[in-house]
C-alpha positions as CSV (number, residue, x, y, z in Angstrom):
1,M,-4.8,26.1,8.1
2,A,-6.9,23.0,8.6
3,M,-5.2,19.5,8.9
4,Q,-6.0,17.5,5.8
5,R,-7.8,14.1,6.3
6,R,-5.1,12.3,4.3
7,F,-1.6,13.5,4.9
8,A,1.9,12.4,3.6
9,V,4.1,10.3,5.7
10,A,7.6,9.2,5.4
11,H,8.0,5.6,4.9
12,E,10.5,5.0,7.5
13,D,8.2,6.7,10.1
14,V,5.4,4.1,9.4
15,F,7.8,1.2,9.0
16,P,11.0,1.9,11.1
17,K,12.2,-1.4,10.9
18,G,11.1,-2.0,7.2
19,A,8.3,-3.4,5.3
20,F,8.2,-6.9,3.7
21,L,5.8,-7.7,1.0
22,K,3.5,-10.9,1.8
23,G,2.0,-12.2,-1.4
24,E,1.1,-10.5,-4.5
25,V,-0.2,-7.1,-5.7
26,E,-3.8,-7.4,-6.1
27,A,-6.6,-5.2,-7.7
28,V,-9.1,-3.7,-5.4
29,Q,-12.6,-4.6,-6.3
30,D,-15.1,-2.1,-6.3
31,F,-18.2,-3.3,-4.3
32,Q,-20.2,-0.2,-4.8
33,A,-20.4,-0.8,-8.7
34,D,-22.7,-3.3,-10.3
35,K,-21.4,-6.7,-11.3
36,R,-20.3,-7.5,-14.7
37,P,-22.2,-10.0,-16.9
38,D,-19.7,-12.5,-16.0
39,G,-20.4,-12.0,-12.1
40,S,-17.0,-10.3,-11.6
41,R,-16.8,-6.8,-10.1
42,P,-15.0,-3.8,-11.8
43,Q,-11.6,-2.5,-10.3
44,Q,-11.9,0.3,-7.9
45,R,-10.5,3.7,-8.7
46,D,-9.0,6.4,-6.4
47,K,-11.5,9.0,-5.6
48,D,-8.7,11.8,-5.8
49,T,-6.9,10.7,-9.1
50,G,-9.2,8.5,-10.9
51,L,-6.1,5.9,-11.2
52,L,-6.8,2.2,-10.7
53,L,-6.3,0.8,-6.9
54,W,-4.2,-2.0,-6.2
55,Q,-3.2,-3.4,-2.7
56,V,-0.6,-5.3,-1.0
57,V,-0.1,-6.8,2.4
58,V,3.0,-6.1,4.2
59,L,4.4,-7.2,7.3
60,D,5.8,-4.5,9.6
61,A,9.2,-5.5,11.1
62,D,9.0,-3.4,14.1
63,E,8.8,-5.7,17.1
64,E,6.8,-2.9,18.9
65,A,4.0,-3.2,16.5
66,G,0.7,-4.4,18.1
67,K,-0.6,-8.0,16.9
68,K,-3.2,-6.3,14.8
69,D,-0.6,-3.9,13.1
70,T,1.9,-6.5,12.1
71,A,0.3,-7.2,8.9
72,V,-0.7,-4.0,7.3
73,T,-2.7,-3.5,3.8
74,V,-1.5,-0.6,1.7
75,K,-3.2,0.6,-1.3
76,I,-1.6,1.9,-4.4
77,A,-3.1,4.2,-6.8
78,A,-1.3,3.7,-10.5
79,P,-2.4,3.3,-14.0
80,H,-1.3,-0.4,-14.2
81,Q,-0.4,-2.9,-11.8
82,P,2.8,-2.1,-9.8
83,V,5.6,-4.6,-10.0
84,P,7.5,-5.1,-6.8
85,P,11.2,-5.4,-6.7
86,E,12.8,-8.8,-7.1
87,N,13.3,-10.6,-3.7
88,K,17.0,-11.0,-3.2
89,T,16.6,-12.6,0.1
90,P,16.3,-16.3,1.1
91,F,13.0,-15.4,2.8
92,P,9.6,-15.6,1.3
93,W,8.9,-11.9,2.2
94,T,10.2,-9.1,-0.3
95,P,11.8,-6.0,1.5
96,I,10.0,-3.1,0.0
97,E,9.7,0.7,0.4
98,F,6.6,2.9,-0.6
99,V,6.9,6.1,-2.8
100,G,4.3,8.7,-2.0
101,L,2.9,7.2,1.2
102,T,0.0,8.8,2.8
103,A,-1.9,8.0,5.9
104,L,-5.6,8.5,6.9
105,P,-6.6,8.0,10.6
106,Y,-10.0,6.6,11.5
107,V,-11.9,4.7,14.2
108,D,-12.1,1.2,14.1
109,D,-15.1,-0.1,16.0
110,N,-15.3,-3.6,14.7
111,G,-14.0,-5.2,17.9
112,T,-15.3,-4.8,21.5
113,R,-13.5,-1.5,21.9
114,P,-13.0,1.2,19.2
115,R,-9.5,1.9,18.5
116,L,-7.4,4.4,16.2
117,A,-6.3,2.8,13.0
118,W,-4.7,3.9,9.9
119,S,-5.4,3.7,6.1
120,Y,-2.5,3.8,4.0
121,K,-2.0,4.7,0.2
122,A,1.0,5.1,-1.9
123,D,2.2,6.0,-5.5
124,D,4.4,3.2,-6.0
125,V,6.5,0.5,-4.4
126,C,10.3,0.0,-4.9
127,E,13.5,-1.7,-3.4
128,P,14.3,-0.1,-0.1
129,G,16.7,2.9,-0.4
130,K,15.4,3.8,-3.9
131,A,12.3,5.9,-3.1
132,D,14.3,9.1,-3.2
133,V,15.6,8.3,-6.6
134,P,13.5,9.9,-9.5
135,T,10.9,7.2,-11.0
136,S,12.4,7.4,-14.3
137,A,16.0,6.5,-13.2
138,R,14.9,3.4,-11.1
139,P,15.3,0.2,-12.8
140,D,12.0,-1.2,-11.6
141,A,10.1,1.9,-12.8
142,G,7.4,1.8,-15.3
143,K,7.2,-2.0,-15.8
144,A,3.8,-3.3,-16.0
145,A,2.9,-6.8,-14.7
């Protein structure tokens, strides 16, 4: 059996000390498509599912993460804009957990030396500890922005 290009990973394997949302959920623009009459770009769709692509920047709380890996962009394929959980901390970053997280390794050759890098995609975002709860039972599930 061949190894798939993109494969499932557990949230805690990628973010062992937790992940914290920095900023808002944003639409991923499709730079391959023509601009609209107003000059804006359409939203990119996931190549596998056809769902709209959204992205979030998260801070990796692992102290062993390299300086290029402390802020990570994760794309979310969803029919509508995902709503992150409420921030119940006194800090500006919201603790989150990803549902259906997958990883795709690639070679980042933008610097002086090529390095192994990862592209992450998820099905949803939720409060830490709620990813194993069925989507319909989560209080934050199904809410559109």
